[in-house]
C-alpha positions in Angstrom: -1.0 6.7 23.0 2.7 6.3 22.1 2.9 4.6 18.7 6.0 3.5 16.7 5.9 2.5 13.1 8.7 0.4 11.6 9.4 -1.8 8.6 9.2 0.9 5.9 11.7 3.1 4.1 10.5 6.2 6.0 8.6 9.4 5.6 8.2 11.8 3.9 6.5 9.2 1.7 8.0 9.1 -1.8 8.4 5.4 -2.3 5.4 3.0 -2.0 2.2 1.9 -0.4 3.4 1.3 3.2 5.2 4.6 3.3 2.1 6.5 2.2 0.0 4.5 4.7 2.3 5.4 7.6 2.4 9.0 6.6 -1.3 9.3 6.2 -2.2 7.4 9.3 0.7 8.8 11.4 0.0 12.4 10.7 -3.7 12.0 11.6 -2.8 10.2 14.8 -0.3 12.9 15.7 -3.0 15.6 15.0 -5.3 13.8 17.4 -2.8 14.2 20.2 -0.9 10.9 20.1 2.9 10.6 20.2 4.0 9.0 16.9 7.5 7.8 16.0 8.5 6.5 12.5 11.7 4.6 11.9 13.3 5.2 8.5 16.3 4.1 6.6 19.4 6.3 6.4 19.5 6.0 2.6 15.9 7.0 2.2 15.4 9.7 4.8 17.6 12.8 4.4 19.9 13.8 7.2 18.5 16.5 9.5 14.9 15.3 9.2 13.7 14.5 12.7 10.1 15.7 12.4 7.5 15.4 9.7 3.8 16.4 10.0 3.9 16.0 13.7 5.7 12.6 13.7 9.2 12.0 15.2 11.6 10.5 12.7 14.4 8.1 13.8 16.9 7.2 11.1 18.5 3.8 11.3 21.1 2.0 9.0 20.1 -0.6 6.4 22.2 -2.6 3.8 21.5 -1.7 0.2 20.2 -5.2 -0.7 16.9 -6.4 -2.2 16.8 -9.3 0.1 18.3 -7.9 3.4 17.4 -4.2 3.5 14.0 -4.5 5.0 14.7 -7.3 7.5 18.0 -5.9 8.8 16.8 -2.3 9.1 13.7 -3.5 11.0 15.9 -5.5 13.4 17.9 -2.3 14.1 14.7 -0.4 14.7 13.2 -3.2 16.9 16.3 -3.1 19.2 16.0 0.7 19.4 12.3 0.4 20.3 13.1 -2.0 23.1 14.4 0.8 25.3 11.5 3.2 24.6 8.0 3.1 26.1 5.6 2.6 23.2 2.1 1.5 23.8 2.0 -0.1 20.3 4.7 -1.0 17.9 3.2 -1.2 14.4 5.3 -3.3 12.0 4.7 -3.3 8.2 5.5 -6.4 6.0 5.4 -10.0 7.0 9.1 -10.3 6.1 9.8 -8.5 9.4 8.8 -11.5 11.6 12.3 -11.5 13.1 11.7 -8.0 14.4 8.3 -9.0 15.6 9.8 -11.9 17.6 12.4 -9.6 19.2 9.7 -7.2 20.4 7.3 -9.9 21.4 9.8 -11.6 23.6 10.3 -8.2 25.3 6.6 -8.1 26.0 5.9 -5.2 23.7 2.4 -4.9 22.2 3.0 -5.6 18.5 0.8 -5.1 15.4 1.9 -6.7 12.2 0.5 -5.7 8.8 1.3 -8.7 6.7 0.7 -7.0 3.3 -0.1 -9.4 0.5 0.8 -13.0 -0.6 4.3 -12.0 -1.5 5.5 -15.6 -2.3 3.2 -15.5 -5.4 5.2 -12.6 -6.9 7.6 -13.4 -9.7 10.2 -10.9 -8.5 11.3 -13.2 -5.7 13.6 -16.2 -6.3 12.9 -19.6 -4.7 14.6 -18.7 -1.5 12.7 -15.4 -1.2 9.3 -17.1 -1.8 10.1 -19.8 0.8 11.1 -17.1 3.3 7.8 -15.2 2.8 5.8 -18.4 3.1 7.6 -19.3 6.4 7.1 -15.7 7.7 3.3 -15.9 7.0 3.0 -19.2 8.7 5.0 -18.1 11.8 3.1 -14.8 12.0 -0.2 -16.6 12.1 0.9 -18.5 15.2 2.4 -15.7 17.2 0.5 -14.0 20.1 0.4 -10.6 18.3 -2.2 -8.6 16.5 -2.2 -9.3 12.8 -3.7 -6.8 10.3 -4.6 -7.3 6.6 -5.8 -4.6 4.2 -7.9 -6.8 2.0 -10.6 -9.4 2.8 -9.0 -11.7 0.3 -5.8 -11.8 2.4 -7.9 -12.1 5.6 -9.7 -15.1 4.1 -6.3 -16.7 3.2 -5.0 -16.5 6.8 -8.3 -17.9 8.1 -8.4 -20.8 5.6 -4.6 -21.6 5.4 -3.7 -21.1 9.1 -6.9 -20.9 11.0 -5.9 -17.4 12.1 -8.4 -14.5 12.5 -7.0 -11.1 11.6 -8.1 -7.5 11.8 -9.1 -5.8 8.6 -8.3 -2.1 7.8 -8.4 -0.9 4.2 -5.8 1.1 2.4 -7.0 4.7 2.1 -7.1 7.6 -0.3 -7.7 11.3 -0.3 -10.5 12.0 -2.8 -9.9 14.8 -5.2 -7.7 15.8 -8.1 -4.1 16.8 -7.9 -3.2 20.3 -9.2 -1.2 20.5 -12.4 2.3 21.6 -11.6 3.4 21.8 -15.2 4.4 18.1 -15.5 1.9 17.4 -18.2 3.0 20.2 -20.4 6.6 19.1 -19.9 5.6 15.7 -21.3 3.6 17.1 -24.1 0.3 16.1 -22.6 -3.0 17.9 -22.0 -5.2 17.4 -18.9 -7.7 14.5 -19.4 -6.4 13.8 -22.9 -4.5 10.6 -22.3 -4.9 7.0 -21.2 -3.0 6.3 -17.9 -1.6 3.1 -16.6 0.0 3.2 -13.1 1.6 0.4 -11.1 4.8 -1.1 -10.0 6.4 -2.4 -13.1 6.4 -6.1 -12.2 5.5 -9.1 -14.4 2.3 -9.9 -12.6 1.0 -6.3 -12.9 0.6 -6.8 -16.7 2.1 -3.6 -18.1 2.8 -5.6 -21.3 -0.8 -6.7 -21.5 -1.9 -3.0 -21.3 0.5 -2.1 -24.1 -0.6 -4.9 -26.3 -4.3 -4.1 -25.8 -3.8 -0.4 -26.4 -2.4 -1.1 -29.9 -5.9 -2.4 -30.8 -7.8 0.6 -29.5 -9.0 3.2 -32.0 -8.0 6.5 -30.4 -5.8 9.4 -30.9 -5.0 9.7 -27.2 -1.5 8.6 -26.1 -0.9 5.8 -23.5 1.0 7.0 -20.5 2.8 4.4 -18.4 3.8 5.4 -14.9 5.6 3.2 -12.4 8.9 2.1 -10.9 10.2 -1.0 -9.2 12.8 -0.3 -6.5 12.8 -3.8 -5.0 9.2 -3.9 -6.4 6.9 -4.0 -3.4 3.1 -4.3 -3.7 1.3 -1.5 -5.6 -1.6 0.6 -4.4 -2.5 2.6 -7.5 -6.2 1.3 -7.7 -7.5 3.0 -4.5 -5.7 6.3 -5.3 -7.1 6.2 -8.9 -10.6 5.8 -7.4 -10.0 8.8 -5.1 -8.9 10.9 -8.1 -12.2 10.2 -9.9 -10.9 8.2 -12.8 -12.8 5.8 -15.1 -11.0 2.6 -14.3 -10.4 -0.6 -16.1 -8.9 -3.2 -13.7 -7.3 -6.6 -14.1 -10.0 -9.1 -13.0 -8.5 -10.5 -9.8 -10.3 -10.9 -6.4 -8.4 -8.1 -4.8 -9.5 -5.6 -7.5 -13.1 -6.9 -7.4 -13.2 -6.4 -3.7 -11.8 -2.8 -3.9 -13.6 -1.5 -7.0 -17.0 -3.2 -6.7 -19.3 -1.8 -9.3 -17.3 1.4 -9.7 -15.2 0.2 -12.7 -14.8 -2.3 -15.5 -12.8 -5.5 -15.4 -10.8 -7.4 -18.0 -8.9 -10.7 -18.5 -6.2 -10.5 -21.1 -5.3 -8.0 -23.8 -8.4 -8.6 -26.0 -10.9 -7.9 -23.2 -8.9 -4.9 -22.1 -9.0 -3.4 -25.7 -12.8 -3.8 -25.7 -13.1 -2.2 -22.3 -10.9 0.7 -23.2 -12.8 1.3 -26.4 -16.0 1.4 -24.5 -14.7 4.0 -22.0 -13.3 6.2 -24.8 -16.3 5.9 -27.1 -19.0 6.5 -24.5 -18.4 9.8 -22.6 -21.6 9.3 -20.5 -20.5 5.9 -19.4 -17.0 7.2 -18.5 -18.5 10.0 -16.5 -20.7 7.5 -14.6 -17.7 5.4 -13.8 -15.7 8.4 -12.6 -18.5 9.4 -10.3 -18.9 5.8 -9.0 -15.2 5.5 -8.3 -15.0 8.8 -6.5 -18.1 8.1 -4.4 -16.9 4.6 -3.4 -13.5 5.9 -2.5 -15.0 8.6 -0.3 -17.4 6.2 1.4 -15.1 3.2 1.9 -11.5 4.3 1.7 -10.9 7.9 2.9 -7.9 8.2 5.1 -9.9 10.1 7.7 -12.3 7.1 8.1 -9.3 4.7 8.2 -7.6 6.7 10.8 -10.7 6.9 13.0 -11.2 3.2 12.9 -7.5 2.6 13.7 -7.5 5.0 16.6 -10.5 3.3 18.2 -9.0 -0.2 17.7 -5.5 0.8 19.0 -7.0 2.4 22.1 -8.9 -0.8 22.7 -6.0 -3.2 22.4 -3.8 -0.8 24.5 -6.4 -0.5 27.2 -6.4 3.2 27.0 
């Protein structure tokens, strides 16, 4: 198959969930003999990079703007894709509905991964939230293939718009990451700290974690890791499972769906403090949680499984 990915900053993936998704899926599709093209933004992909892990890289311009960068770049990429013979054009982010429409009108086979319910995020102003709502409603009515990476989102499209979507989970590569000296540079020892990772957005509750940690009896430091360049959705949970961590997750449907019985849940700072204390005070309990998380990640969310499922489905919709 000839597959193009657009709607992301680009690869190599150093930025967020969609970038990691495209890199992990794209490299596996390329290794299986498929022709893979990834459109990236000039400001995020260094000059001279035209290949990466078997994928062809096409750099296109994009304005440096929180509200316009994604949409404008994707339109440039869509017009470029019009003159190339792709069996599938895979577009990330429901905000890119304008690019979807351009390609759809040209009779290209389009897949749109709608991501989450972006209009619920505090980072967007009223216009941004209205735009995302409109894009979701339009996407649900277009004759394209719509993909979600959570059953919660799939249920929303079914209930709100009467639209059935395809489900493919976000993936992970189970296993630990070798220490490259970063921990020592930060004055940390392996396994001797409490880690919080996410995009630093209001709804991701970094402030709740900090408040809860103040009530926990431990000599271990709290390490907060994250950034927010335009603050897209975060994917830290699945990767934390793959790394075999004992996880305490905010009690929301998406986390329940992903983590299952492989972690603990909390609502608010008081509950989180209790959960953290349990993990820190009961080594056997923590070891069991780590094992459950790693096993669930391997069984449900490995990139190899995700890629195999995607390949079968893309072949089917392409008639190949």
